C-alpha positions as CSV (number, residue, x, y, z in Angstrom):
1,M,18.8,-101.9,92.7
2,V,22.5,-102.7,93.3
3,S,24.1,-105.1,90.5
4,D,25.8,-108.3,91.2
5,S,29.1,-106.8,90.2
6,T,28.4,-104.0,93.0
7,K,27.6,-106.4,95.3
8,S,30.9,-108.4,94.9
9,I,32.9,-105.3,94.8
10,I,31.1,-104.2,98.2
11,S,31.3,-107.8,99.7
12,G,35.0,-108.1,98.6
13,S,36.1,-104.6,99.4
14,F,34.7,-105.4,103.0
15,W,36.4,-108.4,103.5
16,M,39.4,-106.8,102.3
17,M,38.8,-103.5,104.5
18,L,38.4,-105.4,107.6
19,Q,41.9,-107.3,106.5
20,T,43.4,-104.0,106.4
21,V,42.3,-102.8,109.6
22,S,43.1,-105.8,111.2
23,L,46.8,-105.9,109.7
24,K,47.2,-101.8,110.4
25,V,46.1,-102.4,114.6
26,I,48.5,-105.6,114.8
27,S,51.4,-103.8,112.7
28,F,51.0,-100.4,114.8
29,F,51.0,-101.8,118.3
30,S,53.8,-104.3,116.8
31,Q,55.5,-101.2,115.6
32,I,55.2,-99.4,119.2
33,L,56.3,-102.4,121.2
34,L,59.5,-103.0,118.6
35,A,60.3,-98.9,118.8
36,L,60.7,-99.6,122.5
37,I,62.3,-102.4,122.4
38,L,65.1,-101.6,119.5
39,M,67.2,-98.5,118.5
40,P,66.5,-96.5,115.2
41,E,69.7,-98.0,113.5
42,V,68.1,-101.6,113.8
43,F,65.1,-100.6,111.8
44,G,67.4,-98.9,109.4
45,K,69.4,-102.3,108.6
46,V,65.7,-104.0,108.5
47,A,64.2,-101.3,106.0
48,L,67.4,-101.9,103.8
49,V,67.2,-105.5,103.8
50,T,63.3,-105.0,103.3
51,A,64.2,-103.0,100.5
52,I,66.3,-105.3,98.6
53,T,64.1,-108.7,99.1
54,N,61.4,-106.7,98.3
55,I,62.8,-105.7,94.9
56,T,64.4,-109.3,94.0
57,F,61.5,-111.2,95.4
58,I,59.1,-109.6,93.1
59,T,61.0,-111.8,90.6
60,Q,59.0,-114.8,92.1
61,Q,55.7,-113.7,90.5
62,F,56.8,-112.9,87.1
63,G,53.5,-111.7,86.5
64,I,51.8,-115.1,86.6
65,Q,48.9,-114.2,89.2
66,D,47.2,-111.9,86.9
67,V,47.7,-113.8,83.8
68,L,46.0,-116.6,85.8
69,I,43.6,-114.8,86.9
70,R,42.4,-112.9,83.4
71,R,42.0,-116.4,82.2
72,G,39.5,-117.2,84.8
73,K,37.8,-120.7,83.7
74,A,40.9,-121.8,82.2
75,F,42.9,-121.8,85.7
76,G,42.8,-125.9,85.8
77,L,44.4,-126.2,82.2
78,W,47.4,-123.8,83.4
79,Y,47.8,-124.3,87.1
80,E,50.5,-127.2,86.5
81,T,52.2,-125.2,83.8
82,A,52.3,-122.3,85.9
83,K,53.6,-124.2,89.2
84,S,56.3,-125.5,87.4
85,L,57.5,-121.9,85.8
86,T,56.8,-120.5,89.2
87,L,59.2,-122.9,90.8
88,F,61.9,-122.3,88.3
89,V,61.9,-118.5,88.5
90,S,61.8,-118.5,92.0
91,I,65.2,-120.5,91.9
92,I,66.6,-117.5,89.8
93,A,65.1,-115.2,92.1
94,F,67.2,-116.8,94.8
95,V,70.3,-116.6,93.1
96,I,69.6,-112.9,92.1
97,S,68.5,-112.0,95.9
98,L,71.7,-113.3,97.1
99,L,73.7,-111.7,94.6
100,I,72.4,-108.0,95.3
101,G,72.4,-108.7,98.9
102,W,76.2,-109.4,98.6
103,L,76.8,-106.5,96.2
104,Y,74.9,-104.1,98.6
105,G,76.5,-105.4,101.8
106,Y,80.2,-105.4,100.0
107,F,79.7,-101.7,98.8
108,T,78.2,-100.4,102.2
109,N,80.9,-102.2,104.0
110,D,78.0,-104.4,105.9
111,L,78.1,-108.1,105.1
112,E,75.4,-108.8,107.9
113,I,72.9,-107.3,105.5
114,S,74.1,-110.1,103.1
115,L,73.6,-112.5,105.8
116,L,69.9,-111.4,106.8
117,V,69.2,-111.3,102.8
118,L,70.3,-114.9,102.5
119,I,68.3,-116.0,105.5
120,L,65.0,-114.2,104.2
121,S,65.9,-115.6,100.4
122,F,65.1,-119.1,101.8
123,S,61.3,-118.1,102.3
124,L,61.3,-117.1,98.4
125,P,60.0,-120.4,97.1
126,F,57.4,-121.0,99.5
127,Q,55.8,-117.3,98.8
128,A,56.4,-118.1,94.6
129,L,54.4,-121.1,95.1
130,S,51.9,-119.7,97.3
131,I,50.7,-117.7,94.2
132,L,48.9,-120.4,92.7
133,P,46.4,-121.5,95.4
134,N,45.9,-117.4,96.1
135,S,45.2,-117.0,92.4
136,K,42.6,-119.8,92.6
137,L,41.1,-118.3,95.7
138,R,41.0,-115.1,94.0
139,I,39.1,-116.2,90.8
140,N,36.6,-118.0,93.3
141,L,36.2,-114.2,94.6
142,E,36.8,-116.0,98.1
143,F,38.1,-112.9,99.9
144,K,36.9,-113.6,103.3
145,F,39.1,-116.6,103.6
146,L,41.9,-114.6,102.1
147,A,41.7,-111.7,104.6
148,Q,41.3,-114.3,107.7
149,I,44.7,-116.0,106.2
150,K,46.6,-112.9,105.6
151,V,45.8,-111.4,109.1
152,V,46.9,-115.0,111.1
153,E,50.0,-114.6,108.8
154,L,51.2,-110.9,109.8
155,L,50.0,-111.7,113.6
156,S,52.2,-114.7,113.7
157,I,55.0,-112.9,111.9
158,Q,54.7,-110.0,114.4
159,V,54.2,-112.2,117.6
160,G,57.4,-113.7,116.4
161,I,59.5,-110.9,115.7
162,I,58.4,-109.6,119.1
163,L,59.5,-112.8,121.1
164,L,62.7,-113.1,119.2
165,A,63.6,-108.9,119.9
166,L,62.7,-109.6,123.7
167,L,65.2,-112.4,123.6
168,D,67.9,-110.1,122.0
169,F,68.0,-111.7,118.6
170,G,68.4,-107.9,117.4
171,V,68.1,-107.6,113.4
172,Y,67.6,-111.3,113.4
173,S,64.0,-111.3,114.8
174,F,62.8,-109.7,111.7
175,V,63.9,-112.6,109.4
176,Y,63.2,-115.9,111.1
177,P,59.4,-115.6,111.6
178,V,59.2,-114.5,108.3
179,L,60.8,-118.0,106.6
180,F,59.0,-120.1,109.4
181,V,55.4,-118.5,108.5
182,A,55.9,-118.7,104.6
183,I,56.7,-122.3,104.9
184,I,53.3,-123.1,107.2
185,N,51.0,-120.9,105.0
186,C,52.3,-121.9,101.3
187,L,51.8,-125.9,102.8
188,Y,48.0,-125.0,104.2
189,L,47.0,-123.1,100.8
190,Y,47.7,-126.2,98.9
191,Y,45.9,-128.4,101.5
192,K,42.7,-126.0,101.5
193,T,42.7,-125.4,97.7
194,N,43.2,-129.2,96.6
195,I,46.0,-128.4,94.5
196,Q,48.5,-131.2,94.1
197,F,52.0,-130.4,95.5
198,N,53.6,-132.1,92.6
199,F,55.3,-130.6,89.5
200,K,55.1,-131.5,85.8
201,L,57.0,-129.4,83.7
202,H,54.8,-128.7,80.6
203,L,57.8,-127.0,78.6
204,R,55.6,-126.7,75.5
205,K,53.4,-124.6,77.5
206,W,55.8,-122.7,79.1
207,R,56.4,-120.7,76.2
208,I,52.8,-119.1,76.1
209,L,52.8,-118.4,79.8
210,F,56.0,-117.2,79.9
211,N,55.2,-114.6,76.8
212,D,51.8,-113.6,78.6
213,S,53.5,-113.1,81.9
214,L,56.7,-111.1,80.8
215,Y,55.3,-107.7,80.8
216,G,53.1,-108.2,84.3
217,F,56.7,-109.1,85.4
218,Y,58.2,-106.0,84.2
219,F,55.6,-103.7,85.7
220,A,55.5,-105.8,89.2
221,L,59.3,-104.9,89.2
222,A,59.3,-101.5,88.0
223,S,56.4,-100.8,90.8
224,R,58.0,-102.8,94.0
225,T,61.2,-100.9,93.0
226,S,59.2,-97.5,93.2
227,F,58.1,-98.6,96.5
228,Q,61.4,-99.5,98.4
229,I,63.9,-97.5,95.9
230,D,63.7,-94.6,98.8
231,Y,65.2,-96.4,101.6
232,I,68.4,-97.9,98.8
233,I,69.0,-94.2,97.8
234,L,68.8,-93.1,101.1
235,G,71.1,-95.6,102.7
236,F,73.8,-94.5,100.3
237,F,73.9,-91.3,101.6
238,A,72.7,-91.5,105.4
239,T,73.5,-93.2,108.5
240,Q,71.4,-96.3,109.4
241,A,69.6,-94.5,112.2
242,E,68.8,-91.6,109.8
243,V,67.6,-94.8,107.6
244,G,65.5,-96.0,110.6
245,L,64.0,-92.9,111.1
246,Y,62.6,-92.4,107.9
247,F,61.5,-95.7,108.0
248,M,59.1,-95.4,111.0
249,A,57.9,-92.0,109.5
250,F,56.9,-93.6,106.1
251,T,55.6,-96.5,107.7
252,I,53.2,-94.1,109.8
253,A,52.4,-92.0,106.9
254,V,51.6,-94.8,104.5
255,Q,48.4,-96.2,106.8
256,A,46.1,-93.9,104.9
257,I,46.6,-95.5,101.7
258,G,46.7,-99.2,103.5
259,L,43.5,-98.7,105.2
260,L,42.1,-96.9,101.8
261,A,43.5,-98.2,98.4
262,A,46.1,-100.8,98.8
263,N,44.2,-104.2,98.3
264,L,41.1,-102.5,96.3
265,P,42.8,-103.5,92.7
266,S,42.7,-107.3,94.0
267,V,39.0,-107.0,94.7
268,I,38.1,-104.9,91.9
269,F,40.4,-106.7,89.0
270,P,38.6,-110.1,89.4
271,T,35.3,-109.3,90.1
272,L,35.1,-107.0,87.2
273,N,37.0,-109.6,85.1
274,K,33.9,-111.8,85.5
275,I,31.3,-109.5,84.0
276,K,31.3,-107.6,80.5
277,L,31.3,-103.7,80.8
278,T,31.2,-101.1,78.1
279,N,33.8,-98.5,78.2
280,I,31.5,-96.1,79.3
281,E,30.1,-98.1,82.0
282,L,33.4,-99.1,83.3
283,G,34.3,-95.2,83.0
284,L,31.8,-94.3,85.3
285,K,32.4,-97.0,88.0
286,L,36.3,-96.2,87.9
287,Q,35.5,-92.3,88.4
288,T,32.8,-92.8,91.1
289,L,35.4,-94.9,92.6
290,I,38.3,-92.0,92.4
291,I,36.0,-89.7,94.1
292,V,35.2,-91.5,96.8
293,L,38.6,-92.7,97.4
294,S,39.8,-88.9,97.1
295,I,37.2,-87.8,99.7
296,F,38.6,-90.1,102.2
297,G,41.9,-89.9,101.1
298,A,41.9,-86.4,101.8
299,I,40.2,-86.4,105.2
300,L,43.1,-89.1,106.2
301,T,46.5,-87.8,104.9
302,S,45.2,-84.1,106.3
303,W,44.3,-86.1,109.8
304,Q,47.6,-87.4,109.7
305,F,49.5,-83.9,108.9
306,F,48.1,-82.1,111.8
307,C,48.0,-84.9,114.2
308,A,51.4,-86.4,113.6
309,E,52.8,-84.6,116.4
310,Y,50.1,-85.7,119.2
311,L,50.3,-89.4,117.8
312,V,54.4,-89.5,118.1
313,H,54.5,-88.0,121.4
314,L,51.7,-90.4,122.8
315,F,52.9,-93.7,121.3
316,L,56.7,-93.2,120.4
317,S,59.6,-92.6,122.9
318,E,61.7,-89.3,122.6
319,K,64.4,-91.1,120.1
320,W,61.5,-91.0,117.5
321,F,60.3,-87.7,118.1
322,S,62.3,-86.0,114.9
323,I,60.1,-88.1,112.8
324,V,57.3,-85.6,112.8
325,N,58.1,-83.5,110.0
326,L,58.7,-86.4,107.7
327,I,55.3,-87.5,108.7
328,Q,53.8,-84.3,107.6
329,I,55.8,-84.2,104.1
330,L,54.6,-87.8,103.2
331,S,51.3,-87.3,104.3
332,L,50.5,-85.0,101.6
333,G,52.3,-87.3,98.9
334,M,50.0,-90.1,100.2
335,F,46.7,-88.4,99.0
336,F,48.0,-88.3,95.4
337,R,48.9,-91.9,95.6
338,I,45.4,-92.6,96.8
339,L,44.3,-90.4,94.1
340,S,46.0,-92.7,91.2
341,S,45.8,-95.9,93.1
342,Q,43.3,-97.9,90.7
343,W,45.0,-96.8,87.7
344,V,46.1,-100.5,86.9
345,V,42.7,-101.9,86.9
346,P,41.5,-101.1,83.5
347,L,45.0,-101.9,82.0
348,K,44.6,-105.4,83.6
349,L,41.1,-105.9,82.4
350,N,42.0,-105.0,78.5
351,G,45.4,-107.4,78.9
352,E,47.5,-104.3,78.3
353,F,50.2,-105.6,80.3
354,D,53.0,-104.1,77.8
355,K,51.3,-100.8,78.9
356,L,51.5,-101.6,82.5
357,A,55.1,-102.1,82.2
358,R,56.1,-98.9,80.3
359,I,53.9,-96.6,82.5
360,A,55.7,-98.5,85.7
361,A,59.1,-98.1,84.4
362,I,58.5,-94.4,83.1
363,S,57.2,-93.6,86.6
364,L,60.4,-95.3,88.4
365,V,62.7,-93.1,86.2
366,V,61.0,-90.3,87.1
367,M,61.5,-91.3,90.9
368,V,64.8,-92.1,91.1
369,A,65.6,-88.7,88.9
370,L,63.8,-86.8,91.8
371,L,65.5,-88.5,94.6
372,F,69.1,-89.0,94.1
373,P,69.7,-85.1,94.1
374,L,67.5,-84.6,96.9
375,A,69.0,-87.4,99.2
376,Y,72.5,-86.5,98.4
377,F,71.9,-82.9,99.5
378,Y,69.1,-83.1,102.1
379,K,69.2,-86.7,103.3
380,A,66.0,-87.9,104.7
381,L,64.3,-84.8,104.6
382,G,65.0,-84.4,100.8
383,I,63.5,-88.1,100.3
384,A,60.3,-87.3,102.2
385,Y,59.9,-83.9,100.1
386,G,61.0,-85.9,96.8
387,V,58.3,-88.9,97.4
388,S,55.8,-86.2,98.1
389,I,56.4,-84.2,95.0
390,Y,56.9,-88.0,92.9
391,Y,53.3,-88.7,93.8
392,F,51.6,-85.3,92.7
393,V,53.6,-85.7,89.7
394,I,52.8,-88.9,88.4
395,S,49.3,-89.2,89.7
396,F,47.8,-87.1,86.9
397,Y,50.2,-88.8,84.2
398,Q,49.1,-92.7,85.7
399,L,45.2,-91.9,85.4
400,Y,45.4,-90.2,82.0
401,K,47.6,-93.3,80.4
402,S,45.0,-95.8,82.1
403,L,41.6,-93.4,81.7
404,K,41.8,-91.6,78.5
405,N,39.6,-93.9,76.3
406,Y,36.8,-93.9,78.7
407,E,35.1,-90.5,78.1
408,I,36.1,-89.3,81.5
409,N,37.2,-85.8,81.7
410,L,40.2,-86.3,83.4
411,L,41.7,-82.4,84.0
412,S,38.4,-81.4,85.5
413,L,38.4,-84.5,88.0
414,F,41.9,-84.4,88.8
415,L,41.6,-80.3,89.9
416,K,38.2,-81.2,91.7
417,T,39.8,-84.0,93.5
418,N,42.5,-82.0,94.5
419,M,40.3,-79.3,95.7
420,L,39.1,-81.7,98.4
421,L,42.7,-81.9,99.7
422,G,42.7,-78.0,99.9
423,F,39.3,-78.1,102.0
424,S,40.6,-81.0,104.1
425,L,43.8,-79.1,105.2
426,I,41.4,-75.7,105.7
427,A,39.2,-77.9,108.1
428,F,41.8,-79.6,110.0
429,Y,44.0,-76.3,110.1
430,G,41.1,-74.7,111.8
431,S,40.4,-77.6,114.2
432,H,44.0,-78.0,115.1
433,F,44.7,-74.3,115.5
434,L,41.4,-74.2,118.0
435,A,42.8,-77.0,120.0
436,E,46.3,-75.6,120.5
437,Y,44.4,-72.2,121.3
438,I,42.2,-73.4,124.0
439,I,44.5,-75.9,125.5
440,D,48.1,-74.9,126.8
441,G,50.1,-78.2,127.7
442,S,51.6,-81.2,126.5
443,T,50.9,-84.0,129.1
444,K,49.8,-87.3,127.9
445,L,45.9,-86.2,128.5
446,L,46.1,-82.7,127.0
447,L,47.4,-84.4,124.0
448,V,44.9,-87.0,124.0
449,I,42.3,-83.9,124.3
450,K,43.8,-81.8,121.4
451,L,43.9,-85.3,119.2
452,V,40.2,-85.4,120.0
453,I,39.4,-82.0,119.2
454,T,41.3,-82.0,116.0
455,S,39.9,-84.9,114.9
456,V,36.3,-84.2,115.7
457,I,36.0,-80.6,114.6
458,G,38.3,-81.3,111.6
459,L,35.6,-84.1,110.4
460,L,32.9,-82.0,111.2
461,F,34.2,-78.7,109.2
462,F,35.3,-81.0,106.3
463,V,31.7,-82.3,106.0
464,I,30.2,-78.8,106.0
465,M,32.6,-77.5,103.5
466,L,32.1,-80.5,101.1
467,R,28.0,-80.3,101.5
468,L,28.4,-76.5,100.8
469,F,31.0,-76.4,97.9
470,H,30.9,-79.8,96.4
471,K,27.5,-80.9,96.6
472,Q,27.8,-83.5,93.7
473,Y,30.9,-85.6,95.7
474,Y,28.8,-85.0,98.9
475,F,25.7,-87.1,97.4
476,T,28.1,-89.4,95.8
477,V,29.6,-90.7,99.2
478,A,26.1,-90.6,100.7
479,D,24.6,-92.8,98.3
480,K,27.2,-95.1,98.5
481,I,26.8,-95.4,102.3
482,K,23.4,-95.9,101.7
483,S,23.7,-98.9,99.5
484,L,26.2,-100.3,102.0
485,K,23.1,-100.7,104.4
486,K,21.0,-102.3,102.3
């Protein structure tokens, strides 16, 4: 018998997975088309602008969404206060974004970056105000509607980017659609959730919400910075063309985590927040989740590693062929990012936003310390190695700090899940070797055949190894698949 919480998680996960798959398909074909139209240096500039705005835009959220979700039933008492506070903070974020954009453009002698940041920054208040109706939908577990909205949003942006790129807007193709879609999306969400689009200051309540949200903001800022800091650091030591090559490699390598784990916390947190679980029950659920994610993560990241050359040569032009090594290096790091992807959930459930902030801040310091020297000496290749080393080092630390009070043998769990990656690499190496041995040539048709052989036989080898050497994990996944069928 599947519990209501499990049903909610499975249902929410299904819609978030469907959303993710749709987004990945849209993004993939969009990237392929844009890669044919534009040069690597354009992608390099886009990567730098995106990195700057993604960091500064996190100011808009101020941790309010997590606080509203955790308060759940009291949303109606707090949304007016949250709305006025969000608008105020978004104005501050707008100013910060302009300042950082101007400083980065000034010190890199490229004021076009400053102009691009300016255009994107006008979307900031609308993105910020969208957080409130988004929070209400998550509290009500309306993941199907959220998934549909997200797909339409991304599709609209990508179509706009492609059309403007064909019209020779160049790098500006990437900013105008974002601004337009942000305005439309914000207005529609308020209409759909029946939240009044007016403002009452409620200054006396600001202090309470501000204090609760502050640590959530610190966490979000540190986390978002760690996801973008590699581009910014590389931008100081490499050309924009090199940044563009790294940007494309990372975009491909990160597909595994986007497919598996990126949206899961947004499902698991509000769902488990509605029910009461003991530490033991919560620990068992989280441990099972980590095991399942590790199995599928090992498969996807190993597949990416050994199929990177086939994928790049099949779908991208010759100017991108040099990114194969970067994709392979980053793919290994993505396994460890998947492994620790849910560490935030138990801390959010307990309202430990201060602990979230400290862990994220320490993680960011470790990342910067790794990336700076490697970027200085080895440019994009050094950044790729640094990112993978960082995720390997930080994954155990994050899991330990998050789960140490849940009666889980973390060292044993970490070692066993890492063994899964070893099994998967061996399995896909064997299938890759077989494909290369029996097929000599690199025409498009032969590359497709090699891709199919590596994928199918590699997966088969891994399942056999899992069944022989990790029966407990094999049956854990089998049971979850059976529960989905029911």
